[in-house]
C-alpha positions, 0 to 999 in steps of 0.5 A, spaced: 500 500 500 506 505 500 507 503 494 500 505 491 501 512 496 507 514 493 505 514 486 499 517 488 504 523 492 509 522 486 510 528 481 508 524 475 503 526 471 496 524 472 496 520 465 503 516 467 499 514 474 493 512 470 496 507 466 502 505 470 495 502 475 491 500 470 497 495 467 498 493 474 491 490 474 490 488 468 497 484 469 494 481 475 488 479 472 492 476 466 498 474 471 494 470 475 493 464 470 499 465 466 505 461 470 499 455 470 496 455 464 499 449 461 496 445 467 489 448 465 490 445 457 492 438 460 486 438 464 481 441 461 482 440 453 481 433 449 488 430 448 491 436 451 498 436 451 505 440 452 505 440 444 498 443 444 500 448 450 506 450 446 502 451 439 497 455 442 502 460 445 506 460 437 498 462 435 497 469 440 505 471 437 504 469 431 498 473 430 499 479 435 507 480 430 503 479 423 498 485 424 501 490 430 506 493 425 501 495 420 497 497 426 502 501 430 504 506 423 496 507 423 496 509 430 502 514 428 498 517 422 493 520 427 493 527 429 492 527 436 491 521 441 483 519 439 485 513 436 490 510 441 486 511 446 480 507 443 486 502 441 488 501 448 481 501 451 478 497 446 483 492 446 484 491 453 476 490 454 475 486 448 481 482 451 478 481 458 473 476 455 479 471 453 479 468 460 471 467 460 473 464 453 478 459 456 472 457 461 469 454 455 474 451 451 474 443 450 478 442 444 484 444 441 482 448 435 477 452 441 483 454 444 486 456 438 482 460 436 481 464 442 489 465 442 488 468 435 483 473 437 487 475 443 493 476 439 489 481 434 486 484 441 493 485 443 496 488 437 491 494 437 492 495 445 500 495 446 503 500 440 498 505 443 499 503 449 506 505 448 505 511 444 501 514 449 506 512 456 512 515 451 509 521 449 506 523 456 512 521 459 515 526 464 522 529 460 527 528 466 523 522 470 524 517 463 528 511 466 523 512 473 517 512 469 519 507 465 522 503 471 516 504 475 511 500 469 516 495 469 517 493 477 510 495 479 505 494 473 509 488 471 513 485 475 509 485 483 503 485 479 506 478 476 508 476 482 503 477 486 497 475 481 502 468 480 503 465 487 495 467 488 493 464 482 497 458 483 493 457 491 486 459 488 487 453 482 489 448 488 483 449 492 478 452 487 479 451 480 480 454 474 474 457 473 474 462 479 481 464 476 478 466 470 471 469 472 476 474 477 481 475 471 476 478 467 472 482 472 479 485 474 480 486 467 474 489 465 476 494 471 482 496 468 480 497 462 475 502 464 480 506 470 483 509 463 475 513 462 480 518 468 484 520 462 480 520 456 477 528 456 485 529 456 487 524 450 480 525 446 481 533 447 484 534 439 491 537 442 497 533 440 499 530 446 506 535 449 512 530 447 516 532 453 521 527 451 523 529 445 521 537 444 526 538 439 523 534 433 516 538 434 521 545 434 524 543 427 518 540 423 
């Protein structure tokens, strides 16, 4: 809780604070079953095996990798951050149904289809999130704010959720984890609405990191 208080009382600008908190809850949601996902596959998916687990991960990364760069180009051509905001919002919101879909999957092709969808929506959310964060990061706090994202939103969130997810899976099964993860991811998506007005104001984001690029255009 002290870390939450530190973020709240720091000089970090409001957009970065919301992005960091959003990513914390989002990574907590998906980190809760990530390390034990292969166990779920072998126990619930017909003919589940390590090979199917590996293929399912490959499907996600192949789809995401194929479409993310064109999407990133599309987002960069926008004047302002309207496209980026909605890409993150609907990307996170769309991915929130993925854990619920896992709960109903029973065949390998179900899993591959879900993973393909997951990769597609994250191909929108990831470059948009990176773009917003980069444009709003404070000029003299670049290393700290990116490290805060890495340590707090990724490291601590994944560590805590992995431990809790393993415990819940052993005692209550995977279904409760998937439902909780979906609800938490939805909550994380709606947390973005706190910065919606600022990002949709129509004013191009202030680029505190590389202001000289604006001056010489």
